[in-house]
C-alpha positions in Angstrom: 5.4 8.0 11.6 9.1 7.5 10.9 9.6 4.1 11.7 11.7 1.5 13.4 13.6 -1.6 15.3 11.3 -3.0 17.2 11.9 -5.9 20.3 9.7 -6.8 23.0 11.7 -9.3 25.5 10.0 -11.9 27.1 10.6 -14.3 30.1 12.3 -17.6 27.5 10.8 -20.4 26.6 7.3 -17.6 26.4 8.5 -16.4 22.6 6.5 -18.1 20.1 3.6 -16.6 22.8 5.3 -13.3 22.6 5.9 -13.5 19.1 1.9 -14.8 18.3 0.7 -11.3 20.2 2.2 -9.3 18.2 1.3 -10.2 14.7 -2.6 -10.0 15.9 -1.4 -6.9 16.7 -0.8 -6.8 12.3 3.6 -6.9 12.9 5.5 -9.7 10.7 7.8 -10.7 13.7 11.2 -12.6 14.1 12.7 -14.7 17.4 15.5 -15.6 19.5 16.2 -16.7 22.8 14.1 -14.9 25.0 13.0 -12.1 22.2 11.1 -10.9 19.5 11.9 -8.5 16.6 9.3 -6.9 14.5 9.6 -3.2 12.2 6.7 -0.7 13.6 6.1 2.9 13.9 4.3 5.2 16.5 1.7 3.3 16.8 3.4 -0.6 16.8 4.9 1.4 20.3 1.3 2.2 21.2 -0.6 -1.3 20.9 2.3 -3.4 21.2 3.0 -1.4 25.2 -0.8 -1.6 25.6 -1.2 -5.0 24.4 1.5 -7.2 25.1 1.0 -10.1 27.9 3.4 -11.4 27.7 6.3 -9.7 26.7 8.6 -7.5 29.9 9.0 -4.9 27.1 8.5 -2.1 24.1 12.9 -1.6 22.9 13.7 1.0 20.0 16.8 -1.4 18.7 19.0 1.5 17.4 21.8 -0.8 16.1 24.6 -3.8 16.5 28.1 -4.2 15.7 30.7 -6.0 17.4 33.0 -4.6 19.5 36.4 -6.0 20.7 38.1 -3.3 22.1 36.5 -0.5 24.5 37.3 1.5 21.3 35.6 -0.3 18.6 32.0 -0.2 21.7 32.5 4.0 21.2 33.2 4.9 17.8 30.7 1.9 17.0 28.1 4.0 19.8 28.3 7.1 18.3 28.4 6.6 14.7 24.7 6.5 15.9 21.6 8.8 15.3 20.9 9.8 19.4 20.1 13.3 18.5 16.9 11.8 16.1 16.0 10.9 19.8 17.6 12.3 22.7 17.3 16.8 23.4 19.8 18.4 24.8 18.0 18.7 28.1 17.0 14.9 28.5 17.4 12.3 30.9 19.7 9.0 29.2 21.2 6.8 31.5 22.8 4.0 30.3 22.8 0.1 31.5 23.2 -3.4 30.4 24.9 -7.0 30.4 27.6 -8.7 28.7 28.0 -12.2 28.6 30.7 -14.6 26.7 32.8 -11.8 25.8 36.0 -9.3 26.1 34.4 -6.9 26.8 33.1 -8.6 30.2 32.8 -6.0 32.3 29.0 -4.4 32.9 30.4 -0.8 34.8 33.3 -0.1 31.6 30.5 -0.6 28.3 28.3 1.4 30.7 30.9 4.9 31.2 32.5 4.0 27.5 28.9 4.4 25.4 27.8 6.9 28.2 30.5 9.5 27.3 30.4 8.2 23.1 26.7 9.2 23.0 27.9 12.5 24.6 29.8 13.5 22.7 28.0 12.9 20.1 25.4 15.1 21.3 28.3 17.8 22.2 28.8 17.8 18.6 24.7 18.1 17.3 24.0 20.8 19.8 27.6 22.1 20.4 27.1 22.7 24.1 30.0 20.3 26.4 27.4 20.4 29.4 23.6 17.9 30.1 21.6 18.5 31.8 19.9 15.6 32.6 17.0 17.3 34.0 14.0 16.6 31.0 12.2 13.7 29.8 14.0 9.4 30.2 16.0 7.9 27.3 17.2 4.7 29.0 19.6 3.9 26.6 20.4 -0.4 27.3 22.6 -2.7 26.3 23.2 -6.5 25.9 26.9 -7.4 24.8 26.7 -11.6 24.1 29.6 -13.1 22.1 31.9 -10.2 21.1 27.6 -8.5 19.6 27.0 -5.0 20.7 22.8 -4.2 20.4 21.7 -0.5 21.5 18.5 -0.3 22.1 15.7 2.7 23.8 12.9 1.7 26.4 9.9 2.3 25.5 8.5 1.3 28.3 9.4 2.4 31.8 9.0 0.8 34.4 9.0 -3.7 33.0 5.0 -4.7 31.1 5.1 -6.9 34.1 4.3 -4.7 36.8 0.0 -4.1 35.7 -0.8 -1.6 38.2 -3.0 -4.1 40.3 -0.4 -6.1 42.7 0.8 -3.1 45.4 1.6 -5.4 46.9 2.3 -8.7 47.0 3.0 -12.0 48.8 6.3 -14.2 49.2 7.9 -15.3 46.0 5.5 -13.6 43.6 5.1 -15.5 40.9 5.2 -12.7 37.8 2.2 -12.1 35.7 4.5 -11.7 31.9 4.3 -16.2 33.0 1.1 -16.8 34.5 -0.3 -15.3 31.1 2.6 -17.3 29.0 1.4 -20.4 31.6 -3.1 -19.4 30.4 -2.2 -19.8 26.7 0.0 -22.7 26.8 -3.5 -24.5 28.4 -5.6 -22.8 25.6 -7.8 -22.2 27.8 -10.4 -19.6 26.2 -12.7 -18.8 29.6 -15.1 -21.1 27.8 -14.6 -23.5 30.6 -14.3 -23.3 34.5 -11.4 -22.6 35.4 -9.0 -22.5 39.5 -5.8 -21.6 40.9 -5.8 -24.2 44.4 -2.8 -21.7 44.8 -3.7 -18.4 44.0 -1.7 -16.0 46.3 -2.3 -12.5 45.1 -3.9 -13.6 42.6 -1.7 -13.5 39.6 -3.0 -16.7 37.4 -6.9 -15.5 38.2 -6.7 -12.5 37.6 -4.9 -12.4 34.5 -7.6 -15.3 33.7 -9.8 -13.4 34.1 -8.6 -10.1 32.0 -7.8 -12.3 29.2 -10.8 -13.8 29.0 -12.9 -10.4 29.4 -10.5 -9.0 26.2 -8.8 -6.2 28.9 -5.5 -5.2 27.8 -2.7 -4.5 30.2 -1.1 -1.9 30.2 -4.2 0.1 29.9 -4.6 1.8 33.3 -0.8 2.9 32.5 1.7 5.2 31.3 4.7 4.6 29.8 7.9 6.3 28.9 7.4 7.4 25.8 4.3 9.8 26.4 6.2 12.6 27.3 9.1 12.2 24.3 9.0 15.3 21.8 8.7 12.8 19.1 5.9 10.5 19.7 2.5 12.0 19.5 0.5 11.2 23.6 -2.8 11.1 21.2 -1.5 7.6 19.4 -1.3 6.4 23.1 -5.2 7.9 23.6 -6.0 5.8 20.6 -4.6 2.6 21.9 -5.8 3.0 24.7 -9.9 4.2 23.2 -9.3 1.3 21.0 -8.2 -1.2 23.6 -11.6 -0.4 25.6 -14.4 -0.6 22.9 -12.8 -4.7 22.3 -13.1 -5.4 26.2 -15.6 -8.0 26.2 -17.7 -6.6 29.7 -20.5 -8.9 29.9 -18.7 -12.3 28.9 -19.8 -14.6 31.5 -16.5 -16.8 32.9 -16.6 -19.1 35.9 -13.1 -18.5 37.8 -11.7 -19.3 40.8 -9.2 -18.9 43.1 -7.7 -20.3 46.9 -4.9 -20.1 49.3 -4.2 -22.0 52.9 -3.5 -18.3 53.9 -6.4 -16.1 54.6 -3.9 -12.0 54.4 -3.4 -13.8 50.9 -7.4 -13.8 49.6 -7.8 -10.7 51.4 -5.0 -9.3 48.5 -6.3 -11.2 45.9 -10.0 -10.3 46.7 -7.6 -5.9 46.4 -6.8 -7.1 43.6 -8.6 -8.4 41.2 -10.5 -4.9 42.8 -7.8 -3.0 40.8 -7.7 -4.5 38.3 -10.9 -3.9 37.5 -12.7 -8.4 37.7 -13.3 -8.7 41.3 -16.4 -9.1 39.7 -15.2 -12.6 38.1 -13.5 -14.4 40.1 -14.8 -15.5 43.7 -11.4 -16.5 46.4 -12.6 -18.6 49.2 -9.7 -19.8 51.5 -9.5 -23.9 52.1 -6.2 -25.7 52.0 -5.9 -27.6 49.5 -6.9 -31.1 49.9 -10.5 -29.3 50.7 -11.0 -28.0 47.5 -14.3 -28.2 46.3 -13.6 -30.7 42.6 -15.4 -29.5 39.8 -18.8 -31.3 38.6 -17.0 -30.7 34.7 -14.8 -30.9 32.7 -12.0 -27.5 33.6 -8.8 -25.9 33.7 -6.6 -26.7 37.9 -3.7 -24.3 37.1 -1.1 -23.4 39.9 1.7 -22.1 41.1 2.5 -24.0 44.1 5.9 -22.8 47.1 8.7 -25.0 45.9 11.6 -25.0 48.3 13.3 -22.5 46.9 12.2 -19.7 50.1 8.5 -20.6 50.9 8.8 -24.2 52.4 11.7 -26.9 53.1 11.9 -29.8 51.3 10.4 -31.9 53.4 6.9 -29.9 53.7 6.4 -29.4 49.5 7.0 -33.1 48.7 4.1 -34.0 51.6 3.2 -31.2 50.5 2.7 -32.6 46.1 1.5 -36.0 47.2 -1.2 -34.1 48.4 -2.2 -32.3 45.5 -1.8 -35.7 43.4 -3.7 -37.4 45.9 -6.8 -34.3 45.5 -5.7 -33.2 41.3 -6.7 -37.0 40.9 -10.6 -36.1 41.8 -10.5 -33.6 38.5 -10.9 -36.7 36.0 -12.1 -34.7 33.7 -9.2 -30.8 34.2 -6.6 -30.8 32.5 -4.1 -29.3 35.2 -0.9 -27.0 34.5 2.1 -27.1 38.2 4.5 -24.7 37.2 7.2 -25.9 39.8 11.2 -25.9 39.6 11.5 -28.8 42.3 13.3 -31.1 39.9 11.6 -35.0 41.6 8.3 -32.6 41.3 6.8 -36.3 39.7 7.8 -38.3 42.2 5.8 -36.9 44.8 2.7 -35.5 43.1 2.2 -39.3 42.3 2.4 -39.3 37.9 3.9 -39.0 35.5 3.0 -34.8 33.4 2.0 -35.9 29.6 3.3 -33.0 28.4 6.4 -31.0 30.2 7.3 -27.9 29.2 10.8 -25.2 30.2 9.8 -21.4 31.6 11.7 -19.0 33.7 9.7 -17.7 36.9 12.6 -14.6 36.5 15.6 -16.3 36.5 14.4 -19.1 37.9 14.5 -22.2 35.6 10.5 -23.8 35.7 8.4 -27.1 34.4 5.3 -26.7 33.8 3.9 -30.4 34.4 0.8 -30.5 32.5 -1.7 -33.4 32.6 -5.0 -34.4 30.1 -8.2 -35.8 30.6 -7.9 -39.3 30.1 -9.9 -41.1 26.8 
C-alpha cells in the first residue's frame, strides 16, 4: 500500500490524548499544537477515521514550504503530485486559514492554490476544463508564520459528528472534547459515573461508548471511501474489526440528569441512536436534588457558563449550589468544564488540578477535584 504523511487535528490541549489513541493502533506519532502527525497507509486512514475519539479529521499531507509571495505559493503548490489523487472528473474545493503571515488574504490564497492545482492537472491530463462532478477531494491549507502546509481531507464531515446527535440543545459540547474529559479522568467503566447537566447526553454517551469499546466512526462513512485510489474492503475490514472488539456484555453504571425534561428526552433518543440506550439511565432532576453516590465514582459535567444560556448572577448562584451539592460526593472525583474564570470562587473550593481545554474556539478550564485522603 502507498504510504502517506498523515495529520490529525484535535482540540488544543488534547494532543497527547489523540496521539495515544493513534499509538494504540500501531503508529508512531509526533505532536504540535492542535494536531498529531504520523506516517501510515490506506489502512491507517481507515483505522483512524473509524476509531479515533478525540481527533477532528484525518488529513493527508501533500507538502510544506515557505511562501512570502503569491508567486512562491503558486509555484510550490504546482510542484505537488496532485494527479496521484485527483482524477479528470473529481471535485477539489480549497479552504484554509492564514495567521501571522505576509499572505494574509484567505480568499486570494484559495484562488492561487486552486489555479496552481488546475494548471498542474491540465498539463498532466491535457485538458483545459474540469467539470468537477466526481468524488470530493477537499484541499486544505494552513499558513502560519509564512509556512504553508497543504493537505487533502479524507474524512468529510468532522469526526465529532458521530451520527447519534441529529439534534442538539443550545451550546452543545463537542463529542471529541467530551471524550478527552473522560480520558483525563482515568475512568475506565469500573466506577459509577454521572453527568448532572447532561444536555443532549454527549458526556454519558461518550462514556458508554468508551467503556463498551464501541468505535465512534463505525456507523458513518468518510469522503475517501469514494476515491478510486482506495479499496472499499479496507474500510469494511476495519469496521468488522471494530465490531469484533466491542464489549457489549460489559456492565456499566452511567447516569445523566438535567433540569430540562426536553433535554432528558433528547438524551434518551441520542443514546439509542448510539447503541448505548440500555447502558445509561437518564432522568429529570435539578442539580440540588441529584442523589449522591454511596461509594466512589465520577461526577463530570459541562454546566452553563454564561456564554449564551444564563446571565452572570444566575451562573454564580448555580455554581454555589453545585459546590454545596458536590461536597456530598466525598469519595468521588469531580471534573467540571467551564469558561467562567471565577468558577472556584463561587463553587467554594479551589481545584486540586486545572487543565486548559478548548470547546471549539472557546477557552475553558477543566477543574478537577479528587477524593480527600
